[in-house]
Structure formats: C-alpha cells, structure tokens
C-alpha positions as CSV (number, residue, x, y, z in Angstrom):
1,M,120.7,118.1,91.0
2,T,118.5,121.0,92.4
3,A,120.1,123.3,95.2
4,R,117.9,121.3,97.8
5,Q,119.1,118.0,96.5
6,N,122.7,119.0,96.6
7,F,122.2,120.3,100.1
8,A,120.7,117.1,101.5
9,Y,123.2,114.9,99.8
10,N,126.1,117.1,101.3
11,L,124.2,117.1,104.9
12,R,123.9,113.6,104.8
13,S,127.4,112.7,103.5
14,L,129.3,115.2,105.9
15,R,127.0,113.9,109.0
16,S,127.8,110.3,107.9
17,T,131.6,111.0,107.5
18,K,131.9,112.7,111.1
19,G,129.9,109.6,112.6
20,I,127.2,111.8,113.9
21,S,123.6,110.5,114.0
22,Q,120.8,112.7,112.8
23,E,119.5,112.8,116.6
24,R,123.1,114.2,117.7
25,L,123.1,116.6,114.7
26,A,119.5,117.8,115.4
27,D,120.7,118.4,119.2
28,L,123.8,120.1,118.1
29,A,121.8,122.6,115.7
30,E,118.9,123.0,118.1
31,L,116.6,121.3,115.6
32,H,114.1,118.4,116.0
33,R,115.4,115.1,114.7
34,T,112.5,114.4,112.4
35,Y,113.1,117.8,110.9
36,V,116.8,116.9,110.1
37,S,115.7,113.5,108.7
38,S,113.0,115.4,106.5
39,V,115.7,117.7,105.3
40,E,118.0,114.9,104.3
41,R,115.2,113.3,102.3
42,C,114.4,116.6,100.3
43,E,110.9,116.8,102.2
44,R,111.7,120.2,103.5
45,N,112.2,123.7,101.9
46,I,114.7,124.6,104.5
47,S,115.5,128.3,105.6
48,I,118.8,129.9,105.4
49,D,118.7,130.1,109.0
50,N,118.5,126.4,109.5
51,M,121.0,125.8,107.0
52,E,123.3,128.0,108.9
53,K,122.6,126.0,112.0
54,L,123.4,122.8,110.6
55,A,126.6,124.0,109.1
56,A,127.7,125.4,112.4
57,A,126.7,122.0,114.0
58,L,128.9,120.1,111.6
59,G,131.6,122.6,111.8
60,V,131.6,123.6,108.1
61,D,130.9,126.7,106.2
62,I,127.5,126.9,105.0
63,R,129.0,126.9,101.5
64,D,130.2,123.3,101.8
65,L,126.7,122.3,102.2
66,L,125.6,123.9,98.9
67,Q,128.5,122.4,96.7
68,P,127.2,121.0,93.5
69,N,127.3,117.2,93.3
70,D,126.7,116.1,89.6
71,N,127.0,112.4,90.0
72,P,123.6,111.1,88.7
73,S,124.1,108.0,90.9
74,D,124.0,110.0,94.0
75,R,120.6,111.7,93.3
76,I,118.2,112.1,96.2
77,R,114.6,111.5,95.0
C-alpha cells in the first residue's frame, strides 16, 4: 500500500471504530465533509496540516494514521 492508501484506510477504520460520521469528523477537524470523503477514497494528496487536524479530531497521534497495513484485501482503489 502507498502512504496515501494507508492513511485513507486508517482514517476510515478509526473513524468507523469510534462511531463518527464523515460529517462529524469534518466538523471536528474544521474541514469540509466532501474533503474528508475524498481523502478516505484516496482522491486527495492531503497536506500534513490536514493530517494533523484529522488526527486531533479523532484523538489519536498522527503516526496512528500512517501505520502500514499490508493486508491486500484491505487495499483502497
């Protein structure tokens, strides 16, 4: 997986685990909902600043969102 795919997978996974909607996460991170959606679909080359906002909104360290996930069945296209 690429770093972008890892980030997107981990973002979606952590958000879902915490029971937070994309809209709520966007509000917490002061980003637009469609932006969060496009990040989760790997359509955006997200900035470090926005990575940090999303990590803070989820209450995790930014490194948690960048952890490798090598399970091929989890790949985001």
